[in-house]
Residue frames as qw, qx, qy, qz and C-alpha x, y, z in Angstrom:
[[0.002, -0.884, -0.466, 0.022, 0.00, 0.01, 0.02],
 [0.379, 0.506, -0.037, 0.774, 1.00, 3.60, -0.50],
 [0.334, -0.380, -0.491, 0.709, 1.61, 5.94, 2.30],
 [0.123, 0.889, 0.419, -0.134, -0.35, 9.16, 2.60],
 [0.238, -0.717, 0.256, 0.603, 2.85, 11.16, 2.10],
 [0.321, -0.013, 0.727, 0.607, 3.28, 9.61, -1.40],
 [0.170, 0.682, 0.694, 0.159, -0.29, 10.53, -2.29],
 [0.092, -0.911, -0.146, 0.374, 0.23, 14.16, -1.16],
 [0.290, -0.501, 0.475, 0.663, 3.43, 14.47, -3.19],
 [0.278, 0.246, 0.780, 0.504, 1.73, 13.05, -6.29],
 [0.077, 0.833, 0.546, -0.045, -1.22, 15.37, -5.89],
 [0.184, -0.828, 0.086, 0.523, 1.11, 18.31, -5.43],
 [0.329, -0.234, 0.641, 0.653, 2.98, 17.34, -8.56],
 [0.225, 0.529, 0.753, 0.321, -0.25, 17.01, -10.55],
 [0.011, -0.916, -0.330, 0.228, -1.37, 20.45, -9.37],
 [0.266, -0.654, 0.343, 0.619, 2.03, 21.98, -10.35],
 [0.330, 0.079, 0.758, 0.557, 1.80, 20.30, -13.80],
 [0.149, 0.747, 0.627, 0.165, -1.73, 21.68, -14.37],
 [0.165, -0.886, -0.081, 0.425, -0.63, 25.05, -13.10],
 [0.294, -0.442, 0.505, 0.681, 2.36, 25.18, -15.45],
 [0.263, 0.342, 0.768, 0.474, 0.16, 24.05, -18.38],
 [0.014, 0.875, 0.476, -0.081, -2.41, 26.72, -17.51],
 [0.218, -0.803, 0.124, 0.540, 0.31, 29.38, -17.35],
 [0.371, -0.137, 0.665, 0.633, 1.75, 28.27, -20.62],
 [0.182, 0.596, 0.719, 0.308, -1.61, 28.50, -22.35],
 [0.100, -0.910, -0.281, 0.287, -2.31, 31.93, -20.68],
 [0.290, -0.625, 0.324, 0.648, 1.04, 33.36, -21.76],
 [0.322, 0.099, 0.731, 0.593, 0.63, 31.99, -25.30],
 [0.117, 0.769, 0.613, 0.137, -2.81, 33.54, -25.66],
 [0.165, -0.898, -0.070, 0.403, -1.51, 36.88, -24.35],
 [0.379, -0.349, 0.529, 0.674, 1.42, 36.69, -26.80],
 [0.270, 0.436, 0.719, 0.468, -0.97, 36.17, -29.72],
 [0.028, -0.897, -0.435, 0.076, -3.09, 39.08, -28.49],
 [0.336, -0.736, 0.157, 0.567, 0.04, 41.24, -28.16],
 [0.413, 0.024, 0.631, 0.656, 0.97, 40.48, -31.73],
 [0.144, 0.652, 0.645, 0.370, -2.37, 41.67, -33.02],
 [0.207, -0.909, -0.210, 0.295, -2.43, 44.73, -30.69],
 [0.401, -0.523, 0.327, 0.677, 1.08, 45.70, -31.94],
 [0.309, 0.257, 0.668, 0.626, 0.08, 45.28, -35.57],
 [0.006, -0.835, -0.535, -0.126, -3.01, 47.42, -34.97],
 [0.322, -0.841, -0.050, 0.431, -1.02, 50.10, -33.12],
 [0.436, -0.261, 0.488, 0.709, 1.65, 50.17, -35.88],
 [0.218, 0.500, 0.668, 0.506, -1.01, 50.53, -38.60],
 [0.144, -0.906, -0.392, 0.071, -2.65, 53.35, -36.61],
 [0.383, -0.662, 0.188, 0.616, 0.72, 55.22, -36.28],
 [0.335, -0.013, 0.600, 0.726, 1.34, 54.82, -40.00],
 [0.117, 0.712, 0.643, 0.257, -2.21, 55.94, -40.83],
 [0.206, -0.927, -0.175, 0.262, -1.79, 59.19, -38.78],
 [0.439, -0.503, 0.378, 0.642, 1.64, 59.64, -40.22],
 [0.582, 0.693, 0.015, -0.425, 0.34, 59.17, -43.77],
 [0.573, 0.590, -0.564, -0.077, 3.20, 56.94, -44.84],
 [0.939, -0.191, -0.266, 0.104, 4.83, 53.71, -43.80],
 [0.453, -0.830, 0.308, 0.103, 7.62, 53.93, -41.25],
 [0.443, 0.696, -0.562, -0.055, 11.10, 53.49, -42.66],
 [0.155, 0.294, -0.906, 0.262, 12.22, 51.02, -39.96],
 [0.712, -0.279, -0.180, -0.619, 8.82, 49.29, -39.49],
 [0.820, -0.086, -0.557, 0.104, 10.34, 46.09, -38.07],
 [0.362, 0.120, -0.529, 0.759, 12.28, 47.93, -35.41],
 [0.355, -0.251, 0.150, -0.888, 9.20, 49.92, -34.35],
 [0.824, -0.195, -0.389, -0.364, 7.12, 46.73, -34.28],
 [0.692, 0.008, -0.603, 0.396, 9.78, 45.07, -32.12],
 [0.102, 0.194, -0.424, 0.879, 9.92, 48.04, -29.67],
 [0.597, -0.262, -0.038, -0.757, 6.09, 48.10, -29.28],
 [0.879, -0.161, -0.401, -0.201, 5.72, 44.38, -28.76],
 [0.553, 0.125, -0.607, 0.557, 8.77, 44.21, -26.39],
 [0.128, -0.232, 0.377, -0.888, 7.37, 46.94, -24.12],
 [0.719, -0.187, -0.101, -0.662, 3.81, 45.56, -24.18],
 [0.829, -0.031, -0.558, 0.005, 5.07, 41.98, -23.48],
 [0.360, 0.146, -0.620, 0.682, 7.23, 42.99, -20.48],
 [0.330, -0.192, 0.262, -0.886, 4.40, 45.01, -18.98],
 [0.789, -0.126, -0.200, -0.566, 1.68, 42.48, -19.56],
 [0.771, 0.028, -0.619, 0.146, 3.77, 39.44, -18.49],
 [0.161, 0.187, -0.580, 0.776, 4.73, 41.27, -15.24],
 [0.546, -0.175, 0.125, -0.809, 1.07, 42.00, -14.54],
 [0.869, -0.051, -0.397, -0.293, 0.11, 38.35, -15.16],
 [0.567, 0.123, -0.695, 0.425, 2.91, 37.06, -12.92],
 [0.103, -0.178, 0.487, -0.849, 1.79, 39.39, -10.10],
 [0.707, -0.122, -0.067, -0.693, -1.84, 38.29, -10.53],
 [0.838, 0.034, -0.535, -0.098, -0.93, 34.59, -10.55],
 [0.461, 0.116, -0.654, 0.589, 1.27, 35.03, -7.46],
 [0.389, -0.735, -0.554, 0.033, -1.45, 36.97, -5.67],
 [0.401, -0.229, -0.126, 0.878, 0.76, 40.08, -5.29],
 [0.169, 0.832, 0.295, -0.438, -0.70, 43.58, -5.45],
 [0.633, 0.590, 0.287, 0.410, -0.34, 45.30, -8.81],
 [0.072, 0.938, -0.078, 0.331, 0.79, 48.65, -7.33]]
């Protein structure tokens, strides 16, 4: 027979695996959303500017980098239960 300690460890490992999978799915969905947000923001900038940006790829990278760092920090704080401010 199995001891209660072994069952607790297995349940804990299962919860961690589910939590890791949930986090991976959440971060992937946010990353896809960030891609579309960045594309929209870049098109909006180009629309107001009236012409395509000369270094469009660098601007895209800068926008998505900043948005990713901010949003992933917010998600981490929410998942850890820490206050946002």
